[in-house]
C-alpha positions as CSV (number, residue, x, y, z in Angstrom):
1,X,0.0,0.0,0.0
2,X,2.3,2.7,-1.3
3,X,-0.3,5.4,-0.9
4,X,0.0,5.0,3.0
5,X,3.7,5.9,3.0
6,X,2.8,9.6,2.9
7,X,2.6,10.3,6.6
8,X,1.4,13.9,6.2
9,X,-1.6,12.7,4.2
10,X,-2.2,10.0,6.8
11,X,-2.4,12.6,9.6
12,X,-4.6,14.8,7.5
13,X,-7.0,11.8,6.9
14,X,-7.0,11.1,10.6
15,X,-8.1,14.7,11.2
16,X,-10.8,14.2,8.6
17,X,-12.0,11.0,10.3
18,X,-12.3,12.8,13.7
19,X,-13.9,15.8,12.1
20,X,-16.5,13.3,10.6
21,X,-17.5,12.4,14.2
22,X,-18.4,16.0,14.8
23,X,-20.2,16.2,11.4
24,X,-22.2,13.1,12.1
25,X,-23.3,14.2,15.5
26,X,-23.7,17.9,14.7
27,X,-23.7,19.1,11.1
28,X,-26.1,16.3,10.1
29,X,-28.7,17.7,12.6
30,X,-28.3,21.4,11.9
31,X,-31.4,21.5,9.6
32,X,-33.3,19.2,12.0
33,X,-32.6,21.7,14.9
34,X,-33.5,24.8,12.9
35,X,-36.8,23.3,11.7
36,X,-37.7,22.2,15.3
37,X,-36.7,25.7,16.5
38,X,-39.4,27.2,14.2
39,X,-37.4,28.2,11.2
40,X,-39.5,27.7,8.1
41,X,-38.0,25.5,5.3
42,X,-37.6,28.4,2.8
43,X,-36.0,30.6,5.5
44,X,-33.6,27.8,6.4
45,X,-32.5,27.5,2.7
46,X,-32.2,31.3,2.5
47,X,-30.0,31.1,5.6
48,X,-27.7,28.6,3.8
49,X,-27.7,30.9,0.8
50,X,-26.6,33.8,3.0
51,X,-23.8,31.7,4.5
52,X,-22.5,30.8,1.0
53,X,-22.8,34.5,-0.2
54,X,-20.8,35.5,2.9
55,X,-18.2,32.8,2.2
56,X,-17.8,34.2,-1.3
57,X,-17.2,37.7,0.0
58,X,-14.7,36.6,2.6
59,X,-12.5,34.5,0.4
60,X,-10.0,37.2,-0.5
61,X,-9.1,37.5,3.2
62,X,-7.9,33.9,3.1
63,X,-5.1,34.8,0.6
64,X,-3.9,37.6,2.9
65,X,-3.8,35.3,5.9
66,X,-2.2,32.4,3.9
67,X,0.6,34.6,2.5
68,X,1.5,35.7,6.1
69,X,1.0,32.5,8.1
70,X,1.0,29.5,5.6
71,X,-1.6,26.8,4.9
72,X,-1.7,24.8,8.1
73,X,-2.7,27.7,10.4
74,X,-5.6,28.4,8.0
75,X,-6.9,24.9,8.3
76,X,-6.5,24.9,12.1
77,X,-8.1,28.3,12.6
78,X,-11.0,27.6,10.3
79,X,-11.6,24.3,12.1
80,X,-11.7,26.0,15.5
81,X,-14.1,28.7,14.3
82,X,-16.4,25.9,13.0
83,X,-16.4,24.5,16.5
84,X,-17.7,27.9,17.7
85,X,-20.7,27.7,15.5
86,X,-22.0,24.8,17.5
87,X,-22.0,27.0,20.6
88,X,-24.1,29.6,18.9
89,X,-26.6,27.2,17.2
90,X,-28.5,25.9,20.3
91,X,-29.4,29.5,21.1
92,X,-31.3,30.1,17.8
93,X,-35.1,30.5,18.4
94,X,-36.4,31.0,14.9
95,X,-35.5,33.7,12.4
96,X,-33.7,36.0,14.8
97,X,-30.4,37.8,15.4
98,X,-28.8,34.6,16.7
99,X,-29.6,32.9,13.4
100,X,-27.7,35.7,11.7
101,X,-24.8,35.3,14.1
102,X,-24.7,31.6,13.4
103,X,-24.6,32.3,9.7
104,X,-21.7,34.7,10.0
105,X,-19.7,32.4,12.3
106,X,-20.3,29.4,10.0
107,X,-19.3,31.4,6.9
108,X,-16.1,32.6,8.5
109,X,-15.1,29.1,9.7
110,X,-15.9,27.2,6.6
111,X,-14.3,29.8,4.3
112,X,-10.9,29.5,6.0
113,X,-11.2,25.8,6.6
114,X,-12.2,24.4,3.3
115,X,-10.1,26.8,1.2
116,X,-7.0,26.0,3.2
117,X,-7.8,22.3,3.4
118,X,-8.2,21.8,-0.3
119,X,-4.9,23.6,-1.0
120,X,-3.2,21.7,1.7
121,X,-4.4,18.3,0.6
122,X,-3.5,19.1,-3.0
123,X,0.2,19.9,-2.1
124,X,0.7,17.2,0.5
125,X,-0.8,14.4,-1.6
126,X,0.9,12.4,-4.4
127,X,-0.6,12.7,-7.9
128,X,0.1,9.0,-8.7
129,X,-1.8,7.9,-5.5
130,X,-4.4,10.6,-5.4
131,X,-7.4,8.4,-5.8
132,X,-6.3,6.0,-3.1
133,X,-5.5,8.8,-0.7
134,X,-8.9,10.5,-1.2
135,X,-10.8,7.2,-0.9
136,X,-9.0,6.5,2.4
137,X,-10.2,9.7,3.9
138,X,-13.8,9.1,2.6
139,X,-13.8,5.6,4.0
140,X,-12.5,6.7,7.4
141,X,-15.1,9.4,7.5
142,X,-17.8,6.9,6.7
143,X,-16.7,4.6,9.5
144,X,-16.8,7.4,11.9
145,X,-20.2,8.4,10.6
146,X,-21.8,5.0,11.5
147,X,-22.0,5.7,15.2
148,X,-22.0,9.5,15.2
149,X,-25.6,10.0,14.0
150,X,-27.0,7.5,16.5
151,X,-25.2,9.2,19.3
152,X,-26.3,12.6,18.1
153,X,-29.9,11.6,17.9
154,X,-29.8,10.0,21.3
155,X,-28.1,13.0,22.8
156,X,-30.6,15.5,21.3
157,X,-33.5,13.5,22.7
158,X,-32.0,12.8,26.1
159,X,-29.9,15.8,26.9
160,X,-31.1,18.5,24.5
161,X,-29.3,20.7,21.9
162,X,-27.1,22.6,24.3
163,X,-25.1,19.7,25.7
164,X,-25.2,17.8,22.4
165,X,-23.8,20.7,20.3
166,X,-21.4,21.6,23.1
167,X,-19.9,18.1,22.8
168,X,-19.8,18.4,19.1
169,X,-17.8,21.6,19.5
170,X,-15.2,19.8,21.6
171,X,-14.8,17.0,19.1
172,X,-14.5,19.5,16.3
173,X,-11.8,21.3,18.1
174,X,-9.9,18.1,19.1
175,X,-9.8,17.1,15.4
176,X,-7.1,19.8,15.0
177,X,-4.6,17.8,17.0
178,X,-3.4,15.5,14.2
179,X,-2.7,18.6,12.1
180,X,0.1,19.5,14.5
181,X,2.1,16.6,13.1
182,X,1.9,17.9,9.5
183,X,4.3,20.4,8.0
184,X,3.3,24.0,7.3
185,X,3.5,25.1,3.7
186,X,4.1,28.6,2.5
187,X,2.0,30.5,0.0
188,X,3.8,32.4,-2.8
189,X,3.4,36.2,-2.6
190,X,2.7,36.4,-6.3
191,X,1.6,33.8,-8.7
192,X,1.2,35.0,-12.3
193,X,-1.3,32.9,-14.3
194,X,-3.0,31.5,-11.2
195,X,-6.5,32.8,-12.2
196,X,-6.4,31.1,-15.6
197,X,-5.1,27.9,-14.2
198,X,-8.0,27.8,-11.7
199,X,-10.8,28.1,-14.3
200,X,-11.4,24.3,-14.6
201,X,-11.8,24.1,-10.8
202,X,-14.1,27.0,-10.7
203,X,-16.4,25.5,-13.3
204,X,-16.4,22.0,-11.8
205,X,-17.1,23.4,-8.3
206,X,-19.9,25.7,-9.5
207,X,-21.6,22.7,-11.0
208,X,-21.0,20.7,-7.9
209,X,-22.4,23.4,-5.7
210,X,-25.6,23.6,-7.7
211,X,-25.9,19.7,-7.5
212,X,-25.1,19.6,-3.8
213,X,-27.8,22.2,-3.0
214,X,-30.3,19.5,-4.1
215,X,-28.5,16.3,-3.2
216,X,-27.5,17.4,0.3
217,X,-29.3,20.4,1.6
218,X,-32.8,20.0,0.2
219,X,-32.6,16.3,0.6
220,X,-31.7,16.4,4.3
221,X,-34.8,18.5,5.0
222,X,-37.0,16.3,2.8
223,X,-35.7,13.2,4.5
224,X,-36.4,14.5,8.0
225,X,-39.9,15.4,7.0
226,X,-40.4,12.1,5.2
227,X,-39.6,10.0,8.3
228,X,-42.3,11.9,10.2
229,X,-39.9,14.6,11.7
230,X,-38.5,11.9,14.0
231,X,-35.0,12.6,15.2
232,X,-34.3,9.0,16.1
233,X,-35.5,7.7,12.7
234,X,-33.4,10.4,10.9
235,X,-30.3,9.5,12.9
236,X,-30.8,5.8,12.1
237,X,-31.1,6.7,8.4
238,X,-27.9,8.7,8.5
239,X,-26.1,5.8,10.3
240,X,-27.2,3.3,7.7
241,X,-25.9,5.5,5.0
242,X,-22.6,5.7,6.7
243,X,-22.4,2.0,7.0
244,X,-22.9,1.6,3.2
245,X,-20.3,4.3,2.7
246,X,-17.7,2.5,4.9
247,X,-18.2,-0.8,3.1
248,X,-17.6,0.8,-0.3
249,X,-15.2,3.5,0.6
250,X,-12.0,2.2,-1.1
251,X,-13.9,0.9,-4.2
252,X,-13.0,3.5,-6.8
253,X,-9.7,5.2,-5.8
254,X,-7.5,2.4,-7.0
255,X,-9.5,2.3,-10.3
256,X,-8.7,5.9,-11.0
257,X,-5.0,5.5,-10.1
258,X,-4.8,2.6,-12.4
259,X,-5.8,4.8,-15.3
260,X,-9.5,4.2,-15.7
261,X,-10.6,7.7,-15.1
262,X,-13.5,8.1,-17.6
263,X,-14.9,4.7,-16.7
264,X,-14.8,5.6,-13.1
265,X,-16.6,8.9,-13.8
266,X,-19.3,7.2,-15.8
267,X,-19.9,4.7,-13.0
268,X,-19.9,7.4,-10.3
269,X,-22.2,9.7,-12.2
270,X,-24.6,6.9,-13.1
271,X,-25.0,5.9,-9.5
272,X,-25.4,9.6,-8.4
273,X,-28.1,10.1,-11.1
274,X,-30.0,7.0,-10.1
275,X,-29.8,8.1,-6.4
276,X,-31.1,11.6,-7.2
277,X,-34.0,10.2,-9.1
278,X,-34.8,7.6,-6.4
279,X,-34.7,10.3,-3.8
280,X,-37.2,12.4,-5.8
281,X,-39.6,9.5,-6.1
282,X,-39.2,8.2,-2.5
283,X,-40.6,11.1,-0.6
284,X,-43.7,10.2,1.4
285,X,-42.6,6.6,1.7
286,X,-40.2,6.4,4.7
287,X,-38.6,3.0,4.0
288,X,-37.9,4.0,0.4
289,X,-36.5,7.4,1.5
290,X,-34.1,5.7,4.0
291,X,-32.9,3.3,1.2
292,X,-32.4,6.3,-1.1
293,X,-30.4,8.0,1.6
294,X,-28.2,4.9,2.0
295,X,-27.6,4.7,-1.7
296,X,-26.4,8.3,-1.6
297,X,-23.4,7.2,0.6
298,X,-22.3,4.8,-2.2
299,X,-22.7,7.5,-4.8
300,X,-20.5,9.8,-2.8
301,X,-17.8,7.2,-2.2
302,X,-17.7,6.7,-6.0
303,X,-18.0,10.4,-7.0
304,X,-15.7,12.1,-4.6
305,X,-12.4,10.4,-5.7
306,X,-13.4,10.8,-9.4
307,X,-14.2,14.5,-8.8
308,X,-11.4,15.5,-6.5
309,X,-8.6,13.7,-8.1
310,X,-8.5,16.2,-11.1
311,X,-9.1,19.1,-8.7
312,X,-6.2,18.3,-6.4
313,X,-3.9,17.4,-9.3
314,X,-4.7,20.6,-11.2
315,X,-4.2,22.6,-8.0
316,X,-0.8,21.1,-7.4
317,X,0.3,21.9,-10.9
318,X,-1.0,25.5,-10.8
319,X,1.1,28.5,-9.9
320,X,-0.5,28.6,-6.4
321,X,-2.7,25.9,-4.9
322,X,-4.3,28.3,-2.4
323,X,-5.4,30.7,-5.2
324,X,-6.7,27.7,-7.1
325,X,-8.8,26.7,-4.0
326,X,-10.1,30.2,-3.5
327,X,-11.3,30.3,-7.1
328,X,-12.8,26.8,-7.1
329,X,-14.5,27.2,-3.7
330,X,-15.8,30.5,-4.8
331,X,-17.5,28.7,-7.7
332,X,-19.0,26.3,-5.2
333,X,-20.4,29.2,-3.2
334,X,-22.0,30.7,-6.3
335,X,-23.5,27.4,-7.5
336,X,-24.8,26.4,-4.1
337,X,-26.2,29.9,-3.3
338,X,-28.1,29.9,-6.6
339,X,-29.4,26.4,-6.0
340,X,-30.6,27.2,-2.4
341,X,-32.4,30.4,-3.5
342,X,-34.1,28.6,-6.3
343,X,-35.2,25.8,-4.0
344,X,-36.4,28.3,-1.3
345,X,-38.5,30.2,-3.9
346,X,-40.0,27.0,-5.4
347,X,-40.9,25.5,-2.0
348,X,-42.3,28.8,-0.7
349,X,-44.7,28.7,-3.7
350,X,-45.8,25.1,-3.0
351,X,-43.5,23.1,-5.3
352,X,-43.1,19.5,-4.0
353,X,-39.7,18.6,-2.7
354,X,-39.4,15.8,-5.3
355,X,-39.7,18.2,-8.1
356,X,-37.1,20.6,-6.5
357,X,-34.6,17.7,-6.2
358,X,-34.7,17.1,-9.9
359,X,-33.0,20.5,-10.6
360,X,-29.8,18.8,-9.3
361,X,-29.5,17.0,-12.6
362,X,-28.4,20.2,-14.2
363,X,-25.3,20.3,-12.0
364,X,-24.7,16.6,-12.4
365,X,-24.7,16.9,-16.2
366,X,-22.2,19.8,-16.1
367,X,-19.9,17.7,-13.9
368,X,-20.2,14.8,-16.3
369,X,-19.0,17.0,-19.2
370,X,-16.1,18.6,-17.3
371,X,-14.8,15.4,-15.7
372,X,-14.9,13.4,-18.9
373,X,-13.1,16.1,-20.7
374,X,-10.4,16.2,-18.1
375,X,-9.8,12.4,-18.2
376,X,-10.0,12.3,-22.0
377,X,-7.2,14.9,-22.1
378,X,-5.1,12.5,-19.9
379,X,-5.8,9.7,-22.3
380,X,-7.4,7.5,-19.6
381,X,-10.4,5.2,-20.0
């Protein structure tokens, strides 16, 4: 297993796995909490759109900080700010000033974290083992996510949102510890040609952001409502999905590294498309919705390596990986913001969730075109 010889990536993946515990206990229940706190569905989607818009506006500050401190401090600082959002969230009581505060803290934390993380992983990883290394992180996250939703649901019902999200904040903060074993990487002060080099990442992430607004955000709300707004049933559905993801986590990475990029993309996008269609048709039938949610874990385990391998490799070859990540993540913000606003408007006017989910096919089709073009240029099947 040559891909495990990169100790820096191993530490980074360990951080990812611990962070997945926090996501499974906390992030998976953010929409559940907001709906139970009295935030209407369209307002919740508008709140997410506001977070993404704020992220887009904040991205230039990441470059300023990166040039001064390097990449590792960006990831650690962003991760710690994300922990703070879980201390603000339990205080939200509907559409109020604390919801606005939550949105601002979330935007700040995720802007610094994900921009720095993608640039960091791109530079630390090995191009020839990229698929394996990404898949290892996905599988580790899925394993952590099996128990986390069950614990999160139990804690919300037994102890309430304050203690639950407080524990999530601690786990999120502790996930920074493995990063202390990784090297810091500097950011060049100038990088001519970096904007042009980042255009493929910008386009791919914009398409992914639009797709994700349906596949993740709208779906999580629809799933919760489909299981009768039951926290325990929702937590069980998320745990089952994580189990499916853990069993299939390493399936595709070796296939990409072996030179079968276009074949891997076709398989991943086919499963993602079937999953999206099944999700749209399953609403109102709890057992079918739970099955569609589990299939989504398989779709992600297939799609993430196929999608992120070109992104990380292109970022590593670009004049500046951080500038590449700023541009690509900015594309994700724009695509996701547009998708959330469209979904909020449609739902507010009575459009069924199933019909709203189908708009995700536009983003999926754009990803199919861009990914196949990348792998075709490499001459891989």
